[in-house]
PLY file of the C-alpha trace (Angstrom):
ply
format ascii 1.0
element vertex 147
property float x
property float y
property float z
element edge 146
property int vertex1
property int vertex2
end_header
58.23 -67.14 4.43
60.16 -64.40 2.73
59.83 -63.98 -1.07
62.82 -65.57 -3.14
63.70 -61.81 -4.30
64.24 -60.72 -0.64
66.51 -63.89 0.28
69.83 -62.68 -0.89
69.15 -59.59 1.44
67.73 -61.07 4.45
69.60 -60.48 7.83
72.09 -58.14 6.22
72.92 -54.99 8.32
74.11 -53.08 5.19
72.41 -52.36 2.03
74.08 -53.29 -1.28
76.44 -50.67 -2.72
75.18 -51.11 -6.36
73.63 -47.84 -6.32
74.69 -44.70 -4.45
72.05 -41.90 -3.61
73.06 -38.36 -4.36
69.91 -36.44 -3.28
66.51 -37.07 -1.84
63.42 -35.03 -2.88
60.91 -35.80 -0.13
57.42 -34.44 0.25
55.46 -35.61 3.35
51.72 -34.64 3.95
50.70 -35.40 7.56
47.13 -35.59 8.77
47.50 -34.84 12.31
43.86 -35.31 13.21
43.94 -38.94 11.86
47.61 -39.54 12.79
48.41 -40.70 9.34
50.62 -39.31 6.43
51.40 -39.62 2.83
54.42 -38.75 0.79
56.62 -39.06 -2.15
60.27 -39.43 -2.73
62.66 -38.99 -5.77
65.92 -40.58 -5.10
68.60 -39.10 -7.42
71.24 -41.84 -7.61
74.08 -43.36 -9.49
73.94 -47.08 -10.38
77.57 -48.16 -10.02
77.33 -51.84 -10.52
75.16 -54.20 -12.44
72.02 -54.99 -10.54
68.36 -55.98 -11.14
67.41 -54.79 -7.69
67.14 -51.83 -5.49
67.12 -52.36 -1.77
66.10 -49.52 0.67
65.39 -49.37 4.42
61.58 -49.08 4.88
59.82 -49.11 8.38
56.08 -49.14 8.83
55.20 -48.05 5.35
52.60 -48.88 2.77
54.11 -48.51 -0.83
52.10 -47.58 -3.73
53.48 -50.43 -5.93
52.23 -48.77 -9.08
53.99 -45.50 -8.51
57.44 -47.07 -8.30
59.72 -46.26 -11.25
63.19 -45.65 -12.30
63.89 -43.21 -14.73
67.30 -43.26 -16.53
69.27 -40.11 -17.26
71.23 -41.41 -20.03
71.15 -39.86 -23.60
68.11 -42.11 -24.37
66.02 -41.79 -21.17
63.87 -44.71 -20.19
61.36 -45.25 -17.37
61.69 -48.82 -15.86
58.87 -50.22 -13.52
59.90 -53.27 -11.30
58.37 -56.50 -11.73
58.36 -57.07 -8.09
57.81 -54.73 -5.09
58.33 -56.59 -1.93
58.25 -54.96 1.68
60.07 -57.37 4.14
58.86 -56.22 7.52
61.04 -58.29 9.49
64.18 -56.95 8.05
62.80 -53.51 7.47
63.62 -53.41 3.79
61.86 -52.70 0.47
63.26 -54.87 -2.39
62.59 -53.70 -5.97
63.20 -56.24 -8.57
63.51 -55.41 -12.32
63.40 -57.63 -15.32
66.84 -56.48 -16.48
69.99 -55.07 -15.12
69.49 -51.51 -14.57
71.68 -49.07 -16.71
74.90 -47.85 -15.11
74.88 -44.19 -14.63
72.52 -41.62 -13.09
68.83 -41.93 -12.70
65.72 -41.20 -10.52
64.02 -43.62 -8.30
60.40 -42.50 -7.62
58.07 -44.02 -4.84
54.82 -42.89 -3.27
53.85 -44.19 0.15
51.67 -43.76 3.29
51.90 -44.58 6.80
50.77 -44.10 10.34
51.98 -41.33 12.71
52.92 -43.53 15.77
54.45 -42.54 19.03
57.29 -45.01 18.93
59.89 -42.32 18.07
60.91 -44.26 14.97
60.41 -43.10 11.38
57.90 -40.31 10.96
56.44 -40.00 14.33
54.03 -37.89 16.48
54.71 -36.72 20.12
52.68 -34.79 22.69
53.87 -31.90 24.65
52.25 -30.08 27.35
53.22 -26.46 27.79
51.78 -23.39 29.38
48.47 -25.17 29.88
47.99 -26.23 26.33
48.48 -29.68 24.46
50.67 -29.56 21.20
51.25 -32.21 18.77
54.57 -32.51 16.93
55.43 -34.69 14.16
59.17 -35.34 13.83
60.63 -37.16 10.87
63.49 -39.23 11.98
65.92 -39.32 8.87
68.94 -41.44 8.57
70.68 -41.92 5.24
71.43 -45.47 5.36
71.62 -46.35 1.77
0 1
1 2
2 3
3 4
4 5
5 6
6 7
7 8
8 9
9 10
10 11
11 12
12 13
13 14
14 15
15 16
16 17
17 18
18 19
19 20
20 21
21 22
22 23
23 24
24 25
25 26
26 27
27 28
28 29
29 30
30 31
31 32
32 33
33 34
34 35
35 36
36 37
37 38
38 39
39 40
40 41
41 42
42 43
43 44
44 45
45 46
46 47
47 48
48 49
49 50
50 51
51 52
52 53
53 54
54 55
55 56
56 57
57 58
58 59
59 60
60 61
61 62
62 63
63 64
64 65
65 66
66 67
67 68
68 69
69 70
70 71
71 72
72 73
73 74
74 75
75 76
76 77
77 78
78 79
79 80
80 81
81 82
82 83
83 84
84 85
85 86
86 87
87 88
88 89
89 90
90 91
91 92
92 93
93 94
94 95
95 96
96 97
97 98
98 99
99 100
100 101
101 102
102 103
103 104
104 105
105 106
106 107
107 108
108 109
109 110
110 111
111 112
112 113
113 114
114 115
115 116
116 117
117 118
118 119
119 120
120 121
121 122
122 123
123 124
124 125
125 126
126 127
127 128
128 129
129 130
130 131
131 132
132 133
133 134
134 135
135 136
136 137
137 138
138 139
139 140
140 141
141 142
142 143
143 144
144 145
145 146
């Protein structure tokens, strides 16, 4: 059964428009021998409507809940931490629920995560190539800005 925080977003094909991303600063660290990766993202965004939640697309990730924060960029910067971090695998979304409405305006959402390099050709995946008698591994991030 889904967490109550996720219910308003279940089955939706579009993410809420309460926040608009402006830039993604993404760092990925693959371990090709172990077929895993870790990473961090800072999403520079504008909160344009009153909301207590951020909803993001997330597939086959482990989220470091303690790393999630939203830093405001207003004249009096604050760092807010969500009270709930819910990864809803069925709908492939991550829901971050804060205690209060997030301040309107610019801010930065920071998240650390990890995952498995799979061969499903979705997300950050690995594929094998054979060329000139050698075997090559290639990791390929499939990136779709779907916020």
